N, C-alpha and C positions, 0 to 999 in steps of 0.2 A: 651503506645504502646502495652503493654501486651507481655507475654512470650510464649503463646500457639500458636499464629498465625504465620504462615510464613509471612515474610515481603518482598514485591515485590516493585521494582522501575519500573515505566513505563515512559520512556523518550518519548517526543512527545505527552504527555498526553493532550495537548491543541489542538491536531489535530484529524483527522477523525478516523483512526484505533486505535490510542492510547487512545482517549476518550472513545471508546467503550470497549477497553481492561481493563481499570480501573474497570468498573462496572462488567465485566465478572469475573475478578480475585476476586473481593470482594464477588461475589456470590459463589465463590469456597472456601471462608473462609479466604482469605488473608487480611492482613493489607497492604494498598497500598499507596505509595508515588508517586504522579504525578509531573513531572517536564517538563517545557516548557519555551520558551522565551516569550510566550504570553498566555493569558487566552483562554479557549475554546470559539470559535466564537458563538456557538449556545446554550450553556447550562453552568450552573455552575458545575464544576467538582465534582463528588462524592468522590474523593480521600480523604483518611483519613488525608493526608497532601499534599498540593499543593504548590510547590516552583517555583517562577519565576526566572529562571537561564539561562544564556547564556552558553550552553554546548560547545561552541567553546573554552572556557577558561578551562584549566586543573583543576584549583582550584575548580571551580563550579562542575565539574564532581566528584571530591573527596567528596564534600559536598553531592551531590545527592546520591552517593553509600554508604554513611556511615550507618552502622547498617542494611544493606539489605542482604537478602538471595538470591534472584533471580532478575536479571536485564532483562527487556524486552526493548530492544533498538530500538525505532522507530523514534527518533528525526532525522529530515533531512530537508534540504532546497530543496524542490522539487515541482513539479506541473505537469500539463499536457504537451503534446508535444509542445505546443506553448511557454511554459516557458523554458523547459529544452533544447530546440533547440537554444535559444538565450542567455541563462545565463550560458554559459559553465564554465567559470573560477569561478564564484560565487558558482555554484553548487559543483564543485570539491573541492574548497578551504574550504567551510563551512563544508561539509560532512566529508572530511578527518580529519579535526580538531575535529569535534564532536566524530567521531568513534575511532580515535586513543586515544584520551583522556579518553573516556568512558571505553575502554578495559583496559587501564592502571589503571584507578581508580578501576575497578572491581578486577584486580589482587591485588592491594594494600589493598583493603578491604576484600580480601579473599571470594569473591562471590562464591556461590555454583553452580549456573547455570546462563548462559548468553545467552539470545536469541537475534539474530540479524536479522533484516528484510532486506533481499536482494530483488532482483527484476528480473523479466524475461528479463529486459533490458540488462542483462549480456550476453545473448545468441548471437552467431555470426550472422551478417547480411547475410552471404552467405547461411544460412539455412532458411532464411525468405524472399525469393525473390518472392514467388508465393502466391496468395490468398488462394489456396487450399493446405495449408501447413500441413505437418504431425506434430503431437505433439512433442514438444521439450523435449528430455530426459535429465536428470541431467548430464549425461556424454557427452552431446553435447556442453558443455561450452567451451571446448578447441578443436582445437587451437582458441584462443580468438580473437574476432573481434566485440565487442559491437558496436551498431549503434550510441551511443552518450556518452558524458562525464559522464552522470549520471550512465550509465551502467559500464563504466570503474571504477568509484569510488566504486560502489557496489562490483565489482569483486575483487578489491584491498582489500576491507574490509573483504570479505569472506576469502581471503588468510590470512589476519592478524588474524582473529578470529581462524582459524585453527592453526596458529603458536603460538598463546597464549595457546592453549591446548598442543601442542607438546613441547613447551619450559617451560611452567609454570604450566601445569595441569589444566588450567581454562576450565571448561566444557562448551564449546560453542556449540550452535545450530543455524543453518542457514536455513531460509525459503526463497525461491524465489517466491515472490508474482506475480500473473498474474491478473492485473487489478481488484483490490478489489473495490467494490462500495456499496453504500447504503445511508440511510439518515444520516444527521448530518455531512456532508462533504462539502467542498468548492464547490460552484455551479456557481460562477461568478468571474470575475477579472483576468482570464488568468492562474490561477493555478489549475483549476478544471479538472477532468478527463473526458473522453468521455461520459460515461453514464450521468453524471451530466450536462455536456454541452448540450447534446441532450435533456434532460428533460427540462432544462431552456429555450432553444430555442422554444420548442414546447409549453411550458406553456405561453410564452410571445407572441406567434404568434396568429393572428386571423385566423379563419377558412378560408381556401383557400389561405392563404398568402404564399409568396415565402420565403424559408429558404436557407441560404448559408451553404453548406457542404464542409469541407476541403477534398481535394482529389477528387476521382471519385466515392466514395461511395462503391467501390468494395473491398477496403482493409478490412482485417479480423482480428478479435481478439476473445479471450474468456474472459468471465467476471465472477468473483466469488463474491457472496454476503457476506457481512461483517460477518454475524452470522457463516457461514461456515468457514471463515478465522480464527475467534477467536478460534474455536474448534481445527483447525489445528495447530495454534500457541501453544496452551496449550499442546496438545498431543506430539508435537515435542519436546518442552522444557522438558517435563517429561520423554521422551524416552532416550534410550541409543544410538540413531543414531547420529553420529558426522559429517556426510557429508551433504551438502546442499540438500534440498528437495523442489520440486515444491508444492506450495499451490495455486491451481487455478482450474478452470473448464476446461474440455476437450471438451466442446461444442463450435464449431467454428461458428461465425456469421459475416456477413458483417456489415459495418457501416450503409449501406442502411437499412438493416433489423432492426437495433437498432432504427433508426428514424421511421420506420414503426410501430414498437412495441409501441414506445412512443406516436405517433400520434393516434394510435388505442386506447390507454389508455385514451387519452384526448378527444376522439371522434371528432377529427379534421382531415380535409384533408389538406395536404400541397403540395406545388410545390417546387421541389428540384432544386437548382442552384449550380452546382459544381465549385469549385475553385482549380484546380490542382496545383496552385502556392503556396498554403498554406502548412505548414508542416503536414506530415501524418505518419512519422515514417516508419518502415519496412512494406512490402507489406502484410505479413500475420504472425500471431503469435498464437500458441496454446500450451496448456500444455499437456504433456504426464504424466498421473497420475498412471502409472503402479507401480512405486517404492513406492510412498506414500501410495497407497492402501495396498501394501504388508507390509510395515514397520509399519505404524500407523493404519491400517484398517480404513483410513479416505477417504471420498469422499464427494463432495458437495451434500447437501440435498435440498437446496432451488432452484427451477427452475428459469431460467433467467426471465421468464414472471412474476413470483411472486416477485422476487427481484426488477425488474423494476417498478412494480406496487407500491410497498412500497416506492421506491425512488421517483417516479414521484409525488405521492400524497404529499410527504413531500416538495419537491421542488416547486410544484405548490402553496402550502400554503406560502412558503417563498416569492415567486414572487408576489403573491397577497397582502401579508402584506407589502412588501417593496414598490411596485410600484402602489398599490391601484387599481389593475386591476379587 
């Protein structure tokens, strides 16, 4: 393992953000242990050590954190709106177990820094009722009213992370992710996020074909490319800022615009058919980046068009390879 390198644990290393984070930390000079309940779906992990562990079990969390300096806690049972809307108990149960056991394992192993990946899903529904929504500030979190159980579980763990600092001195850092996207993420099966689902539908469609869109297409979100997210994670973890910070883009776009962007990249014309009966989450959600710019001097650098282009090309290749299109 060596004594000169800082040793990092990335939980959820078999997933999208965690998979990218392993390589990012290695490029920073870390020795990295990756842990997940599964191998990465699209590549062999570059982690110096990769352990297949179910982190819902306390003993496995102790094993994962052994001999580690910094924990980057991204392991979670989660997915897109279609998944988290219907798997309420499963999402809350699994994630509360993972996060409570990992924080306790970090305390027992005297971890120096502990990063926790929270979500913009913690923000109250009553602040997200319009498409033209103002950016959500970190202090908008309370009074609490997340729009789904995933958000409630994330908010609970934010508080638990803070309590582990207050009671035990564990240096915890919390980021609220706003729709992180990019290549090497789930793109089908129900757990994919909106940009991946959009790219898949466009890649699979023939020119002029009709595509079903959940909702009316006017719901809004902001999307942050993976490279920018990784930089935000690292800066926050190394900083002295102990309160939650938004990591996201403050550029608001409609779902319609996202489809138009992807179809433009594909050089295809599509016909949109809307289904308002399908889950679509809050009406509008955007990130206010005022605080993160001030505290970390961080803001997204990759434009949405560029991020979508990289993501679309990658998903297009996955679709062609799998379905022989």
